[in-house]
C-alpha positions as CSV (number, residue, x, y, z in Angstrom):
1,X,-31.6,9.8,-9.5
2,X,-34.8,11.0,-8.0
3,X,-34.8,10.7,-4.2
4,X,-36.5,12.6,-1.4
5,X,-34.2,13.8,1.3
6,X,-35.0,15.4,4.7
7,X,-33.2,18.5,6.0
8,X,-31.5,17.0,9.0
9,X,-27.8,17.2,8.3
10,X,-26.9,15.0,11.2
11,X,-29.1,12.2,10.0
12,X,-27.3,8.9,9.7
13,X,-28.7,5.5,8.8
14,X,-28.3,2.9,11.5
15,X,-27.9,0.0,9.0
16,X,-24.7,1.4,7.5
17,X,-21.6,-0.4,8.7
18,X,-19.0,1.5,10.7
19,X,-15.6,2.1,9.2
20,X,-14.0,-0.5,11.5
21,X,-16.1,-3.2,9.7
22,X,-14.3,-2.4,6.4
23,X,-10.9,-2.7,8.1
24,X,-11.7,-5.4,10.6
25,X,-9.1,-8.0,9.4
26,X,-6.3,-5.5,9.2
27,X,-7.0,-3.9,12.6
28,X,-7.2,-7.3,14.2
29,X,-3.7,-8.1,12.9
30,X,-2.4,-4.6,14.0
31,X,-3.6,-5.3,17.6
32,X,-1.4,-8.3,17.8
33,X,1.8,-6.7,16.6
34,X,1.7,-3.5,18.7
35,X,0.8,-1.3,15.7
36,X,-2.8,-0.6,16.9
37,X,-3.2,0.2,20.7
38,X,-5.6,-2.0,22.6
39,X,-6.8,-2.0,26.2
40,X,-8.9,-5.1,26.0
41,X,-6.0,-7.6,26.2
42,X,-5.2,-9.4,29.4
43,X,-1.9,-8.8,31.0
44,X,-0.7,-12.2,29.9
45,X,-1.7,-11.6,26.3
46,X,-0.2,-8.2,26.3
47,X,3.1,-9.7,27.5
48,X,3.0,-12.4,24.8
49,X,2.3,-9.9,22.1
50,X,5.1,-7.5,23.2
51,X,7.6,-10.4,23.6
52,X,6.7,-11.9,20.2
53,X,7.0,-8.5,18.5
54,X,10.4,-7.7,20.2
55,X,11.8,-11.2,19.2
56,X,10.7,-10.7,15.6
57,X,12.3,-7.3,15.3
58,X,15.5,-8.6,17.0
59,X,15.7,-11.5,14.6
60,X,15.4,-9.1,11.6
61,X,18.1,-6.9,13.2
62,X,20.6,-9.7,13.8
63,X,20.2,-11.2,10.3
64,X,20.6,-7.7,8.8
65,X,23.7,-7.1,11.0
66,X,25.3,-10.3,9.8
67,X,24.6,-9.5,6.2
68,X,26.1,-6.0,6.5
69,X,29.3,-7.4,8.1
70,X,29.6,-10.0,5.3
71,X,29.0,-7.3,2.7
72,X,32.0,-5.3,4.1
73,X,34.3,-8.4,3.5
74,X,33.2,-9.0,-0.1
75,X,35.2,-7.9,-3.2
76,X,33.2,-9.8,-5.8
77,X,30.5,-7.7,-7.7
78,X,28.3,-10.7,-8.1
79,X,28.3,-11.6,-4.4
80,X,27.8,-7.9,-3.6
81,X,24.6,-7.8,-5.8
82,X,23.4,-11.1,-4.2
83,X,23.7,-9.7,-0.6
84,X,22.4,-6.2,-1.4
85,X,19.2,-7.7,-2.9
86,X,18.5,-9.5,0.3
87,X,19.5,-6.6,2.6
88,X,16.9,-4.4,0.8
89,X,14.1,-6.7,1.8
90,X,15.3,-6.9,5.5
91,X,15.9,-3.2,5.8
92,X,12.5,-2.4,4.3
93,X,10.7,-4.8,6.6
94,X,12.5,-3.6,9.7
95,X,11.9,0.1,8.8
96,X,8.2,-0.3,8.0
97,X,7.4,-2.4,11.1
98,X,9.3,-0.1,13.4
99,X,7.9,3.0,11.7
100,X,4.3,1.8,12.3
101,X,5.0,1.0,16.0
102,X,6.8,4.4,16.5
103,X,3.9,6.3,14.9
104,X,1.0,4.2,15.9
105,X,-0.8,7.2,17.3
106,X,-0.6,8.8,13.9
107,X,-2.2,5.7,12.4
108,X,-5.0,6.1,14.9
109,X,-5.5,9.7,14.0
110,X,-5.5,8.8,10.3
111,X,-8.2,6.2,10.8
112,X,-10.2,8.6,13.0
113,X,-10.0,11.2,10.2
114,X,-11.1,8.6,7.7
115,X,-14.1,7.8,9.9
116,X,-15.2,11.4,9.7
117,X,-15.1,11.2,5.9
118,X,-17.0,8.0,6.2
119,X,-19.8,9.7,8.2
120,X,-20.0,12.7,5.9
121,X,-20.4,10.4,2.9
122,X,-23.3,8.7,4.7
123,X,-24.9,12.1,5.2
124,X,-24.4,13.0,1.5
125,X,-27.9,11.9,0.6
126,X,-30.4,10.1,2.9
127,X,-32.1,8.2,0.1
128,X,-32.1,4.4,0.5
129,X,-31.0,4.0,-3.1
130,X,-28.1,6.4,-2.7
131,X,-27.1,4.7,0.6
132,X,-27.0,1.4,-1.1
133,X,-24.6,2.8,-3.7
134,X,-22.2,3.8,-1.0
135,X,-22.4,0.4,0.7
136,X,-21.6,-1.3,-2.6
137,X,-18.6,1.0,-3.2
138,X,-17.3,0.4,0.3
139,X,-17.9,-3.3,0.2
140,X,-15.9,-3.4,-3.1
141,X,-13.0,-1.6,-1.4
142,X,-13.2,-3.9,1.6
143,X,-13.0,-7.0,-0.6
144,X,-10.1,-5.8,-2.6
145,X,-8.3,-4.6,0.6
146,X,-8.7,-8.0,2.2
147,X,-7.7,-9.7,-0.9
148,X,-4.5,-7.7,-1.2
149,X,-3.7,-8.3,2.5
150,X,-4.1,-12.1,2.3
151,X,-2.5,-12.3,-1.1
152,X,0.6,-10.3,0.0
153,X,0.9,-12.3,3.2
154,X,0.6,-15.7,1.4
155,X,2.9,-14.8,-1.5
156,X,5.6,-13.2,0.7
157,X,5.6,-16.1,3.1
158,X,5.7,-18.5,0.3
159,X,8.7,-16.6,-1.2
160,X,10.7,-16.8,2.0
161,X,9.9,-20.5,2.5
162,X,10.9,-21.3,-1.0
163,X,14.1,-19.3,-0.7
164,X,15.0,-20.9,2.6
165,X,14.2,-24.4,1.3
166,X,16.4,-24.1,-1.8
167,X,19.6,-25.4,-0.1
168,X,17.7,-28.5,1.1
169,X,16.0,-29.1,-2.3
170,X,19.4,-28.7,-4.1
171,X,20.9,-31.1,-1.6
172,X,18.2,-33.7,-2.1
173,X,18.4,-33.5,-5.9
174,X,22.2,-33.7,-6.1
175,X,24.0,-36.5,-7.7
176,X,22.6,-39.7,-6.1
177,X,25.9,-41.5,-6.5
178,X,27.5,-39.1,-4.0
179,X,24.5,-38.7,-1.7
180,X,25.9,-41.2,0.8
181,X,29.0,-39.1,1.3
182,X,27.1,-35.8,1.6
183,X,26.6,-34.5,5.1
184,X,24.3,-32.0,6.7
185,X,27.2,-29.6,7.0
186,X,27.5,-29.2,3.3
187,X,24.1,-27.5,2.9
188,X,24.5,-23.8,2.5
189,X,22.6,-21.2,4.5
190,X,19.8,-19.4,2.6
191,X,21.4,-16.0,3.1
192,X,25.1,-15.0,3.0
193,X,26.1,-13.6,6.4
194,X,29.0,-13.5,8.9
195,X,28.5,-15.2,12.3
196,X,31.0,-15.5,15.1
197,X,30.4,-19.3,15.5
198,X,31.3,-22.4,13.6
199,X,28.6,-22.9,11.0
200,X,29.9,-26.4,10.2
201,X,28.7,-27.6,13.6
202,X,25.2,-29.0,13.2
203,X,23.7,-27.3,16.2
204,X,25.1,-24.0,15.2
205,X,23.9,-24.4,11.7
206,X,20.3,-25.1,12.9
207,X,20.3,-22.1,15.2
208,X,21.6,-19.8,12.4
209,X,19.2,-21.2,9.9
210,X,16.2,-20.7,12.2
211,X,17.4,-17.2,12.9
212,X,17.6,-16.4,9.2
213,X,14.2,-18.0,8.5
214,X,12.4,-16.2,11.4
215,X,14.1,-12.9,10.5
216,X,13.0,-13.1,6.9
217,X,9.4,-14.1,7.8
218,X,9.2,-11.2,10.3
219,X,10.6,-8.9,7.6
220,X,8.0,-9.8,5.0
221,X,5.2,-9.5,7.6
222,X,6.3,-6.0,8.4
223,X,6.3,-5.1,4.7
224,X,2.9,-6.8,4.1
225,X,1.2,-5.0,7.0
226,X,2.3,-1.5,6.1
227,X,1.5,-2.0,2.4
228,X,-1.9,-3.4,3.2
229,X,-2.7,-0.4,5.5
230,X,-1.6,2.1,2.8
231,X,-3.5,0.3,0.0
232,X,-6.6,0.0,2.3
233,X,-6.6,3.7,3.0
234,X,-6.3,4.7,-0.7
235,X,-8.9,2.2,-1.8
236,X,-11.5,3.5,0.7
237,X,-10.9,7.1,-0.5
238,X,-11.2,5.8,-4.1
239,X,-14.6,4.3,-3.2
240,X,-15.7,7.6,-1.6
241,X,-14.7,9.6,-4.7
242,X,-16.4,7.1,-7.0
243,X,-19.5,7.4,-4.9
244,X,-19.5,11.2,-5.1
245,X,-19.0,11.1,-8.8
246,X,-21.8,8.6,-9.3
247,X,-24.3,10.7,-7.2
248,X,-23.4,13.9,-9.0
249,X,-23.5,12.3,-12.5
250,X,-27.0,10.7,-11.9
251,X,-28.7,13.6,-10.1
252,X,-31.8,15.1,-11.5
253,X,-31.6,18.8,-10.9
254,X,-35.1,19.5,-12.3
255,X,-37.2,18.1,-9.5
256,X,-35.6,19.7,-6.4
257,X,-34.1,23.0,-5.2
258,X,-33.0,23.3,-1.6
259,X,-32.2,19.5,-1.2
260,X,-30.0,19.6,-4.2
261,X,-28.2,22.8,-3.0
262,X,-27.6,21.0,0.3
263,X,-26.2,18.0,-1.7
264,X,-23.6,20.3,-3.4
265,X,-22.7,21.7,0.0
266,X,-22.3,18.1,1.4
267,X,-20.1,17.4,-1.7
268,X,-17.9,20.3,-0.8
269,X,-17.7,19.2,2.9
270,X,-16.8,15.7,1.9
271,X,-14.2,16.8,-0.5
272,X,-12.5,19.1,2.0
273,X,-12.4,16.4,4.6
274,X,-11.0,13.9,2.1
275,X,-8.3,16.3,1.1
276,X,-7.3,16.9,4.7
277,X,-7.2,13.1,5.3
278,X,-5.0,12.6,2.2
279,X,-2.6,15.3,3.5
280,X,-2.3,13.4,6.8
281,X,-1.8,10.1,5.0
282,X,0.8,11.7,2.8
283,X,2.7,13.1,5.7
284,X,2.7,9.8,7.5
285,X,3.5,7.4,4.6
286,X,5.8,9.5,2.4
287,X,9.1,8.6,4.2
288,X,8.3,4.9,4.1
289,X,7.2,5.1,0.5
290,X,10.5,6.9,-0.4
291,X,12.3,3.9,1.1
292,X,10.0,1.6,-0.9
293,X,10.9,3.4,-4.2
294,X,14.6,3.4,-3.5
295,X,14.5,-0.2,-2.4
296,X,12.6,-1.3,-5.5
297,X,15.0,0.6,-7.8
298,X,18.1,-1.0,-6.2
299,X,16.6,-4.4,-5.8
300,X,15.4,-4.7,-9.4
301,X,18.7,-3.5,-10.7
302,X,20.9,-5.9,-8.6
303,X,18.6,-8.9,-8.7
304,X,18.4,-8.5,-12.5
305,X,22.2,-8.4,-12.6
306,X,22.3,-11.5,-10.3
307,X,19.9,-13.3,-12.7
308,X,22.0,-12.3,-15.7
309,X,25.2,-13.6,-14.1
310,X,23.9,-17.0,-12.9
311,X,25.5,-19.8,-14.8
312,X,23.0,-21.5,-17.1
313,X,23.4,-25.2,-16.3
314,X,21.1,-28.1,-15.5
315,X,22.3,-28.2,-12.0
316,X,19.8,-28.3,-9.1
317,X,21.4,-25.4,-7.3
318,X,21.4,-23.1,-10.3
319,X,17.8,-24.0,-11.2
320,X,16.5,-23.3,-7.8
321,X,18.4,-20.1,-7.5
322,X,17.1,-18.8,-10.8
323,X,13.6,-19.8,-9.8
324,X,13.8,-17.9,-6.5
325,X,15.4,-14.8,-8.1
326,X,12.7,-14.6,-10.8
327,X,10.1,-14.8,-8.1
328,X,11.8,-12.1,-6.1
329,X,12.1,-9.9,-9.1
330,X,8.5,-10.2,-10.2
331,X,7.1,-9.7,-6.7
332,X,9.1,-6.5,-6.3
333,X,7.8,-5.2,-9.6
334,X,4.2,-6.1,-8.6
335,X,4.6,-4.5,-5.2
336,X,5.6,-1.1,-6.6
337,X,3.0,-1.4,-9.5
338,X,0.1,-1.8,-7.0
339,X,1.2,1.4,-5.2
340,X,1.5,3.3,-8.5
341,X,-1.8,1.9,-9.9
342,X,-3.9,2.9,-6.9
343,X,-2.3,6.3,-6.7
344,X,-3.0,6.9,-10.4
345,X,-6.6,5.7,-9.9
346,X,-7.0,8.1,-6.9
347,X,-5.7,11.0,-9.0
348,X,-8.1,10.2,-11.8
349,X,-11.2,9.9,-9.6
350,X,-10.3,13.1,-7.7
351,X,-10.0,15.1,-10.9
352,X,-13.2,13.5,-12.2
353,X,-15.2,15.3,-9.5
354,X,-14.8,18.6,-11.3
355,X,-16.2,17.1,-14.5
356,X,-19.1,15.4,-12.5
357,X,-20.1,18.8,-11.0
358,X,-19.8,20.6,-14.3
359,X,-22.0,18.1,-16.2
360,X,-24.6,17.5,-13.5
361,X,-27.0,20.1,-14.9
362,X,-26.5,22.8,-12.3
363,X,-26.9,25.5,-14.9
364,X,-30.5,24.4,-15.7
365,X,-31.3,24.1,-12.0
366,X,-30.1,27.7,-11.3
367,X,-31.8,29.2,-14.3
368,X,-35.1,27.4,-13.5
369,X,-35.0,28.5,-9.9
370,X,-34.2,32.1,-10.9
371,X,-37.1,32.2,-13.3
372,X,-39.6,30.9,-10.7
373,X,-38.5,33.4,-8.0
374,X,-37.3,36.5,-9.8
375,X,-39.2,36.5,-13.0
376,X,-38.5,39.9,-14.7
377,X,-36.1,41.1,-12.1
378,X,-32.6,41.2,-13.6
379,X,-30.9,42.4,-10.4
380,X,-32.5,39.6,-8.4
381,X,-31.5,37.1,-11.1
382,X,-27.9,38.1,-10.8
383,X,-27.9,38.1,-7.0
384,X,-29.6,34.7,-6.8
385,X,-27.1,33.1,-9.2
386,X,-24.1,34.3,-7.4
387,X,-24.6,32.1,-4.3
388,X,-25.0,28.9,-6.2
389,X,-22.4,29.7,-8.8
390,X,-19.8,30.3,-6.2
391,X,-20.6,27.0,-4.6
392,X,-20.2,25.1,-7.9
393,X,-17.0,27.2,-8.6
394,X,-15.4,26.3,-5.3
395,X,-15.9,22.6,-5.9
396,X,-14.7,22.6,-9.4
397,X,-11.6,24.7,-8.7
398,X,-10.5,22.6,-5.8
399,X,-11.2,19.3,-7.6
400,X,-9.1,20.4,-10.6
401,X,-6.0,20.3,-8.6
402,X,-4.5,16.8,-9.0
403,X,-4.2,14.6,-5.9
404,X,-0.6,13.4,-5.9
405,X,0.8,10.8,-3.6
406,X,4.5,10.8,-3.4
407,X,7.4,8.7,-2.1
408,X,9.5,11.3,-0.4
409,X,10.5,14.5,-2.1
410,X,11.4,12.9,-5.4
411,X,9.0,10.2,-6.5
412,X,5.4,10.8,-7.5
413,X,3.5,7.5,-7.2
414,X,2.1,7.0,-10.7
415,X,2.3,4.5,-13.5
416,X,4.7,6.9,-15.3
417,X,7.0,6.7,-12.3
418,X,6.7,2.9,-12.3
419,X,7.9,2.8,-15.9
420,X,10.7,5.2,-15.2
421,X,12.0,3.2,-12.2
422,X,11.8,-0.1,-14.1
423,X,13.7,1.5,-17.1
424,X,16.3,3.0,-14.8
425,X,16.8,-0.3,-13.0
426,X,17.3,-2.2,-16.2
427,X,19.7,0.4,-17.6
428,X,21.8,0.2,-14.4
429,X,21.7,-3.6,-14.6
430,X,23.1,-3.5,-18.1
431,X,25.9,-1.2,-17.0
432,X,26.8,-3.6,-14.1
433,X,26.7,-6.5,-16.5
434,X,29.2,-4.8,-18.8
435,X,31.5,-3.9,-15.9
436,X,31.4,-7.5,-14.7
437,X,32.3,-8.9,-18.1
438,X,35.1,-6.3,-18.4
439,X,36.6,-7.4,-15.0
440,X,36.4,-11.0,-16.0
């Protein structure tokens, strides 16, 4: 890659998009749920946003409270597994949403730090061709971030709608000979819970049903927004690492001296800032990711057990329940897999920087420069090498340390951890299945 670069380190191309462009959709949603602070809203709009957020969080809390009370009254292992699986979703949604609101200033600081990394990457090399490479990598990250955001929102909302519509679908597909005698009161609620009112009353049933539906929708929204933010941050850093690797691997060290030395210094500056950013992200997201890992482990275990204990019969209620449980189980696995996949990808790209620096041809560049400036002077050759060799050594040594994202103090986010959690959940499910058969 042969490009001419000027010496102005503060140079920045005006046609490069700001970081906010690559996060526009996510930040727009955050502004309407009190996660991202805004001052441009009118007083009326601010009131509506605050009220809507508080109502959503209260709905999750009330549904969760009713489920916990019902859980304390249950002695059946099968019903216990059924309620715990749903509680996991509501607890995770409430924690993630409240966590983002509580630490919204930290989110702003994280994005500000990422903006600094974004600017440094733009200053890495001022060549138009190199600038286009960075744009392409960032655009790739933006598309996948937006795709994940919309996919998670759509699939989570669909899952809640499907789960909450199962009682009505089972009611409609029941035995037609008895459909005339069936009443609205015989339809079960989507989630098991305890309520201090008569659920057989139609008005009370509608109110409780709407509470459960709104609480579940709010819960999955909180999950989707936090997950999308975390994935977006990691994908952008992956794009920046990929950009640095591409530049280093395709650099011609035969045609330049000072400009290429500056490029290595910029590489070091970018890497240092990215590491600092990842430390901030890790500090912020680690508690929530720990909850995510525990929730997925418990959920997969108990939902698998619930699936294994469902009576296999061609009855509408059983069919719809199995369908919903399979969807719930698969989505939970996919959710954790995405986290582990991007974390593994980040670790690979971070480690690859050391290889990119090593194989970029720096040794030929140093030797050629030494020959042209200190021909025949052994002491001068040694002194001239030391400066550049230390620069290369610093980058390689720091890049060799794996970048590890964790979920709390126990779980390292990686594909290996994903396999371990799935295996552990299935093993626990088998144990519960055996215990259930023994009790019966």
